C-alpha positions as CSV (number, residue, x, y, z in Angstrom):
1,M,87.2,77.0,124.2
2,N,90.1,78.5,122.1
3,T,89.3,81.9,120.7
4,N,92.2,82.3,118.2
5,P,92.1,82.4,114.5
6,A,92.3,78.4,112.8
7,E,95.9,77.9,112.1
8,G,97.3,79.7,109.9
9,M,94.5,82.2,109.6
10,R,94.4,86.4,110.9
11,D,91.8,88.7,112.3
12,F,92.7,92.2,111.5
13,S,92.1,95.2,113.6
14,P,90.1,98.1,112.2
15,K,94.0,99.7,111.9
16,D,94.8,96.2,109.7
17,V,92.2,97.1,108.1
18,E,92.2,100.4,107.0
19,L,96.1,100.2,105.6
20,R,95.0,97.3,103.8
21,R,91.8,98.5,102.0
22,Y,93.9,102.0,101.6
23,L,97.1,99.6,99.9
24,T,94.4,97.7,98.1
25,N,93.3,100.9,96.6
26,K,96.1,102.6,95.3
27,I,96.6,99.3,93.8
28,I,93.4,99.0,91.6
29,E,94.0,103.0,91.0
30,S,97.3,102.7,89.4
31,Y,96.3,99.8,87.3
32,R,93.0,101.5,85.8
33,Q,95.7,104.4,84.5
34,F,97.4,101.7,82.9
35,G,93.7,100.9,81.3
36,F,92.8,97.7,83.3
37,E,89.4,96.8,83.9
38,Q,88.7,95.2,87.2
39,I,86.3,91.9,87.9
40,E,85.7,89.2,90.4
41,T,85.6,85.7,90.9
42,P,84.3,82.7,93.4
43,C,86.4,82.3,95.9
44,V,85.1,78.6,95.3
45,E,85.9,76.7,91.8
46,R,84.8,73.3,90.6
47,I,87.8,70.8,91.6
48,Q,88.5,70.0,88.5
49,F,90.3,73.4,87.7
50,L,91.7,73.3,90.4
51,T,93.7,69.9,90.2
52,S,94.1,70.1,86.4
53,G,98.3,69.8,86.6
54,D,98.4,73.4,86.1
55,G,99.0,74.6,89.2
56,G,102.2,72.9,90.4
57,D,102.7,72.4,94.1
58,N,99.7,74.5,95.2
59,E,97.7,71.9,93.9
60,K,99.3,69.6,96.9
61,M,97.9,72.3,99.5
62,L,94.2,73.0,97.7
63,F,91.4,73.3,100.1
64,K,88.6,70.5,99.1
65,I,85.4,71.1,99.8
66,L,83.5,67.8,100.3
67,K,80.3,66.8,98.5
68,R,76.9,67.8,100.3
69,G,73.7,65.7,100.8
70,E,73.1,62.9,98.5
71,K,76.2,63.6,96.6
72,L,78.0,62.1,99.6
73,K,77.8,59.1,99.8
74,I,80.9,58.0,102.0
75,E,80.9,54.2,101.7
76,A,80.3,54.3,97.9
77,N,83.6,56.3,97.2
78,S,86.9,55.0,97.3
79,S,89.2,57.9,97.2
80,E,89.2,62.2,98.9
81,N,88.7,63.3,95.3
82,D,85.4,60.8,94.7
83,L,84.5,62.8,98.1
84,A,84.7,66.6,97.1
85,D,83.1,68.6,94.2
86,L,84.5,71.9,95.0
87,G,87.5,73.8,96.7
88,L,89.2,77.3,97.5
89,R,91.3,79.1,95.2
90,Y,94.4,79.0,95.5
91,D,95.4,81.8,93.0
92,L,93.3,84.0,90.6
93,T,94.7,82.7,87.3
94,V,93.0,80.0,87.5
95,P,89.5,81.3,88.3
96,L,90.5,83.8,85.5
97,C,91.0,81.4,83.3
98,R,87.5,79.6,83.6
99,F,85.9,83.2,83.5
100,Y,87.3,84.2,79.9
101,A,86.5,80.4,78.9
102,N,83.0,81.1,79.7
103,N,82.5,84.9,79.4
104,K,84.8,84.6,75.9
105,T,81.9,85.7,73.2
106,K,80.9,88.7,75.6
107,L,84.7,90.0,76.0
108,P,86.9,92.3,74.2
109,A,89.7,90.6,71.5
110,H,92.5,92.2,73.8
111,F,91.0,92.3,77.8
112,K,93.5,93.6,80.1
113,T,91.6,92.9,83.8
114,I,92.6,93.3,87.3
115,Q,92.0,90.9,90.4
116,V,91.9,91.7,93.8
117,G,91.0,88.8,96.3
118,N,91.9,86.4,99.2
119,V,93.2,82.7,97.8
120,W,94.0,79.4,100.2
121,R,96.8,77.0,100.3
122,A,96.7,74.6,103.0
123,E,100.4,74.8,103.2
124,R,102.7,74.6,107.0
125,P,102.0,77.8,108.6
126,Q,105.2,79.8,109.5
127,K,106.7,83.4,109.6
128,G,105.6,85.3,106.8
129,R,103.4,82.6,105.0
130,F,100.0,82.2,106.2
131,R,97.0,79.9,104.7
132,Q,95.2,83.0,103.4
133,F,96.5,85.7,101.9
134,T,95.9,88.3,99.1
135,Q,96.8,88.7,95.9
136,C,96.7,91.7,93.2
137,D,96.7,90.3,89.8
138,I,96.1,92.3,86.1
139,D,96.7,90.2,83.2
140,I,96.5,90.7,79.4
141,I,94.2,88.3,77.0
142,G,94.6,88.1,73.9
143,I,98.0,89.7,72.5
144,D,100.7,87.5,71.5
145,N,103.2,89.9,71.6
146,V,105.7,91.9,73.6
147,L,103.1,94.0,74.3
148,A,101.8,92.3,76.7
149,E,105.0,91.8,78.4
150,T,105.9,95.5,78.3
151,Q,102.8,97.0,79.9
152,L,102.3,94.6,82.5
153,I,105.6,94.9,84.2
154,L,105.6,98.7,83.6
155,A,101.9,98.9,85.0
156,T,103.4,97.0,88.0
157,S,106.8,99.0,88.2
158,G,104.5,102.1,88.8
159,T,102.5,100.6,90.7
160,L,105.5,99.7,93.0
161,K,106.8,103.2,92.6
162,T,103.3,104.9,93.9
163,L,104.0,102.7,97.1
164,G,106.9,104.1,97.6
165,F,109.5,101.5,96.2
166,S,112.4,102.6,94.7
167,N,116.1,100.7,93.5
168,F,114.1,97.5,92.8
169,T,114.9,94.7,90.1
170,I,113.1,93.1,87.4
171,R,114.3,89.7,87.1
172,V,113.3,88.1,83.2
173,N,113.8,85.0,81.9
174,D,111.7,82.9,79.7
175,R,110.7,79.0,80.0
176,R,111.3,78.4,76.4
177,I,115.1,78.8,77.2
178,L,114.9,76.9,80.1
179,E,113.7,73.6,77.6
180,S,116.7,74.8,75.5
181,L,118.9,74.3,78.4
182,A,117.5,71.1,80.0
183,S,117.4,70.1,76.3
184,H,121.4,70.9,75.5
185,C,122.0,69.3,78.5
186,G,120.5,65.7,77.7
187,F,117.1,66.0,79.6
188,E,114.6,64.0,78.1
189,T,111.5,66.6,77.7
190,A,109.4,64.1,80.1
191,Q,112.2,65.2,82.8
192,F,111.8,68.6,82.3
193,E,109.6,70.1,84.8
194,K,110.8,67.8,87.8
195,V,114.2,69.2,86.9
196,F,113.0,72.8,86.8
197,I,111.3,72.1,90.4
198,I,114.8,71.6,91.7
199,F,117.1,74.2,89.7
200,D,114.1,76.7,91.2
201,K,115.5,75.8,94.4
202,L,118.6,77.2,94.0
203,D,118.6,80.5,95.9
204,K,117.6,78.2,98.9
205,I,120.0,75.4,98.2
206,G,122.9,76.6,96.3
207,I,124.0,75.5,93.2
208,D,125.6,72.5,95.3
209,G,122.4,71.5,96.8
210,V,121.1,71.3,93.1
211,Q,123.3,69.0,92.0
212,Q,122.6,66.7,94.9
213,E,119.3,66.9,94.4
214,L,119.6,65.8,90.4
215,E,121.6,62.8,91.5
216,Q,119.3,61.8,94.3
217,A,116.6,62.0,91.4
218,Q,118.8,59.7,89.4
219,F,119.0,61.8,86.9
220,S,122.4,61.0,84.1
221,T,125.4,62.3,85.2
222,D,126.8,63.3,82.1
223,A,123.5,65.6,81.8
224,I,123.8,66.9,85.7
225,Q,127.2,67.8,85.3
226,Q,126.5,69.8,81.7
227,F,123.5,71.3,83.7
228,I,125.5,72.2,86.3
229,S,128.9,74.0,84.0
230,L,126.0,75.6,81.8
231,I,124.4,77.8,85.3
232,K,127.4,78.2,86.9
233,Q,127.5,80.5,83.9
234,T,124.8,81.6,83.2
235,T,124.9,83.1,86.7
236,Q,128.0,85.0,86.3
237,I,127.7,88.9,87.0
238,D,128.7,89.7,82.9
239,F,126.7,87.0,81.4
240,S,123.9,88.5,79.1
241,I,121.9,88.2,76.5
242,E,124.6,88.4,73.3
243,S,126.4,85.6,76.2
244,L,122.9,83.7,76.3
245,K,122.8,83.3,72.4
246,T,126.7,82.0,72.0
247,L,126.2,79.4,75.1
248,L,122.7,78.4,73.6
249,P,122.8,78.5,70.0
250,E,119.8,76.8,69.6
251,I,117.3,79.0,71.1
252,P,114.9,80.1,68.9
253,E,116.2,83.6,67.3
254,N,112.5,85.4,68.2
255,V,112.4,84.0,72.0
256,I,115.8,85.8,72.1
257,H,114.6,88.9,70.1
258,D,111.4,89.4,72.4
259,L,113.6,89.2,75.4
260,Q,115.7,91.7,74.2
261,M,113.0,93.8,73.1
262,V,111.3,93.8,76.6
263,I,114.9,94.7,78.2
264,D,115.6,97.4,76.4
265,T,111.7,98.6,76.7
266,I,111.6,99.1,80.1
267,R,115.5,100.3,80.3
268,S,114.6,103.1,78.3
269,V,111.8,104.0,79.9
270,S,112.8,103.6,84.1
271,N,114.8,106.8,84.5
272,Q,117.3,104.8,86.4
273,E,114.3,104.8,89.3
274,Y,114.7,100.7,89.0
275,K,116.4,97.9,87.1
276,I,115.6,94.8,84.6
277,Q,118.1,92.0,83.7
278,L,118.1,88.7,82.2
279,D,118.3,85.9,85.0
280,V,118.7,82.5,83.5
281,S,117.9,81.3,86.8
282,L,114.4,82.3,87.2
283,V,111.7,79.6,86.9
284,R,108.7,80.4,88.5
285,G,107.0,76.9,90.1
286,M,103.7,77.2,88.1
287,G,103.5,74.5,85.4
288,Y,101.3,76.6,82.9
289,Y,104.1,79.2,82.0
290,T,105.0,79.3,78.0
291,G,106.6,81.6,77.6
292,Q,108.5,85.2,79.2
293,I,108.5,84.9,82.8
294,F,109.2,87.6,85.6
295,E,109.9,88.6,89.2
296,I,111.0,91.7,91.4
297,G,112.6,91.6,94.3
298,M,114.5,94.2,97.1
299,D,117.8,94.6,98.0
300,G,117.8,93.4,101.6
301,Y,114.6,91.0,101.0
302,R,115.0,87.3,100.2
303,S,111.7,86.6,98.9
304,S,110.5,88.4,95.4
305,I,107.3,90.9,96.0
306,A,105.7,90.3,92.2
307,G,106.2,87.6,89.5
308,G,103.9,86.5,86.6
309,G,104.7,85.5,83.5
310,R,103.1,84.3,79.8
311,Y,100.1,81.2,79.3
312,N,99.5,80.7,76.0
313,K,97.9,76.9,77.0
314,M,95.6,77.3,79.6
315,I,92.7,78.8,78.6
316,A,92.8,76.2,75.2
317,K,92.9,73.4,77.8
318,I,89.6,74.3,79.7
319,L,87.9,75.2,76.3
320,G,89.3,72.0,74.3
321,S,90.8,74.0,72.2
322,D,94.3,73.1,69.8
323,E,94.1,76.5,69.4
324,Q,96.1,78.2,71.8
325,I,94.9,82.1,73.5
326,P,97.4,84.3,74.7
327,A,97.8,85.1,77.9
328,C,99.6,86.7,80.1
329,G,99.4,88.1,83.7
330,F,101.9,90.0,86.3
331,S,100.8,89.0,90.5
332,I,102.1,91.9,93.3
333,G,102.6,90.2,96.5
334,F,100.2,92.4,98.6
335,E,101.3,90.8,102.1
336,R,105.1,90.9,101.5
337,V,104.8,94.2,99.9
338,L,102.5,95.0,103.0
339,S,105.2,93.8,105.7
340,I,107.9,95.9,104.4
341,L,106.0,99.0,104.3
342,E,105.0,98.0,107.7
343,E,108.8,97.5,108.7
344,Q,109.4,101.3,107.1
345,G,106.8,102.7,109.3
346,F,104.5,103.5,106.3
347,T,101.5,105.6,107.8
348,I,98.6,106.6,106.0
349,P,98.8,110.1,104.1
350,E,95.9,112.3,105.8
351,T,93.7,113.6,103.6
352,Q,90.7,113.8,105.6
353,Q,90.3,115.3,109.3
354,K,89.6,112.4,111.8
355,I,87.9,114.5,114.7
356,A,86.1,113.0,118.0
357,I,83.3,114.9,119.8
358,L,83.2,114.0,124.0
359,Y,79.8,113.8,124.8
360,K,78.3,114.0,128.5
361,L,75.6,111.2,128.9
362,D,73.5,114.0,130.8
363,A,73.2,116.1,128.0
364,S,71.1,113.4,125.8
365,Q,68.5,115.8,125.6
366,H,70.3,117.6,123.1
367,L,71.0,115.2,120.6
368,S,69.5,116.9,118.0
369,D,72.2,119.7,118.7
370,L,74.5,117.6,118.4
371,Y,74.1,115.7,115.3
372,A,73.5,119.1,113.7
373,K,76.9,119.9,114.6
374,V,78.3,117.0,113.4
375,D,76.6,117.3,110.0
376,A,78.5,120.2,109.4
377,L,81.9,118.9,110.4
378,K,81.1,116.5,107.8
379,A,80.1,118.4,105.2
380,K,83.5,119.8,105.0
381,G,84.9,116.3,104.2
382,N,85.9,115.8,108.1
383,I,85.7,112.3,109.5
384,V,83.6,112.9,112.8
385,S,82.8,110.3,115.7
386,V,80.5,111.0,118.2
387,E,82.2,109.2,121.6
388,I,81.0,109.0,125.0
389,Q,83.2,110.9,127.5
390,I,84.4,108.8,130.5
391,K,86.3,110.1,134.1
392,N,89.8,109.5,132.7
393,T,90.3,111.8,129.8
394,K,93.8,111.6,129.0
395,K,93.9,108.4,128.7
396,Q,90.6,108.8,126.2
397,L,92.4,111.2,124.6
398,D,95.5,109.0,124.3
399,D,93.5,105.8,123.2
400,L,91.9,108.1,120.1
401,K,95.5,110.1,119.1
402,A,96.3,105.6,118.4
403,K,93.1,105.3,116.5
404,G,94.2,108.2,114.0
405,F,92.4,110.9,115.7
406,S,93.8,114.3,114.9
407,A,91.7,117.0,116.5
408,F,89.1,116.6,119.4
409,A,86.4,118.9,120.9
410,F,83.9,118.3,124.1
411,Y,80.2,118.8,123.3
412,Q,78.1,122.2,124.9
413,P,75.1,122.5,124.1
414,E,74.7,126.3,124.4
415,N,78.3,127.0,122.9
416,E,79.6,126.0,119.4
417,L,82.1,123.7,119.2
418,Q,86.1,124.6,120.1
419,L,88.2,122.3,117.9
420,K,91.6,121.3,119.8
421,L,94.7,119.0,118.6
422,L,95.7,116.4,119.6
423,S,99.4,116.3,120.3
């Protein structure tokens, strides 16, 4: 039998788990310092929440769960959707919105929350892409003001700094700017999402590739030519918000004002440890974004390490309400951050000494004495593991060092433990 994990899934060794747990704890601890509180939601959601049209391409990669028992009537159902009533969550935003809709009356008017957990997407496995991976989200619900965006950006950049990152770049844009851009060029409102999906590939296929795909989609030639011309202007190095106002004067003033405020605020408190800049080419693939969007990138790495934005319509849609409920979120790409740290040779700072006590089986009558000495070491804050001593002691000590042990001692019933460093 094939004992490898299912395709696109991974096993994690004790060393892997220790590093992953350390990073998630550091991220959660940092988020909490900014006033966010942690919640948990199930990995399984009702199918209607996962297929509402707000998840973009992620909905195409949904792991669906078959109905069970008497509900599963294969002969009577005509489509795949008739056979499934549940699915594995593909992100943490949809579950959060469902959670808020279900608990709205019990939650504060301004709800700042953390979610850390696994998500699943049935995409083609490849290097750096898996079907199960961890996301680390923070969200603010109930604040329809750029205070939410600035808090999210500062909390995320602050967390990345605690993990040792610096000189990263925060790119910001607004979906309403993209809509103004598309409208200005002559695209119809119903075409916007398809245009944005193609435009989102700019960093992968280049401006010529974007033009080719727009042409293949049979959009108006005039609209395409004007769109490509404007994009070339917005991607120039010296392009600014003032340039944007001149280029697209129909963009609402409040959109420009809020974007400028966020950029100015972050720059003023960043101490030049990282950068923030306008990027009109930033799209973000999810269809649920309604306002500002943002991503964080690192020089030398193609993929972003964090991303998010405002989604004011999503919770109202679940509640069946015409009144928008303001919401905004930012997610750290945990797997990407972890892989970068591993490339850089990151190791967990030692805050506890890990000690191995090598014990010979012929001393079994002294177990009470052994564990009394172990307890004395543990009482000082050490991690202490009793290991049966093997003949090849040198290899055993090498293995212990590889597992992160820093000291060892041979157990001798009549003597005190003599700790020796593993060098």
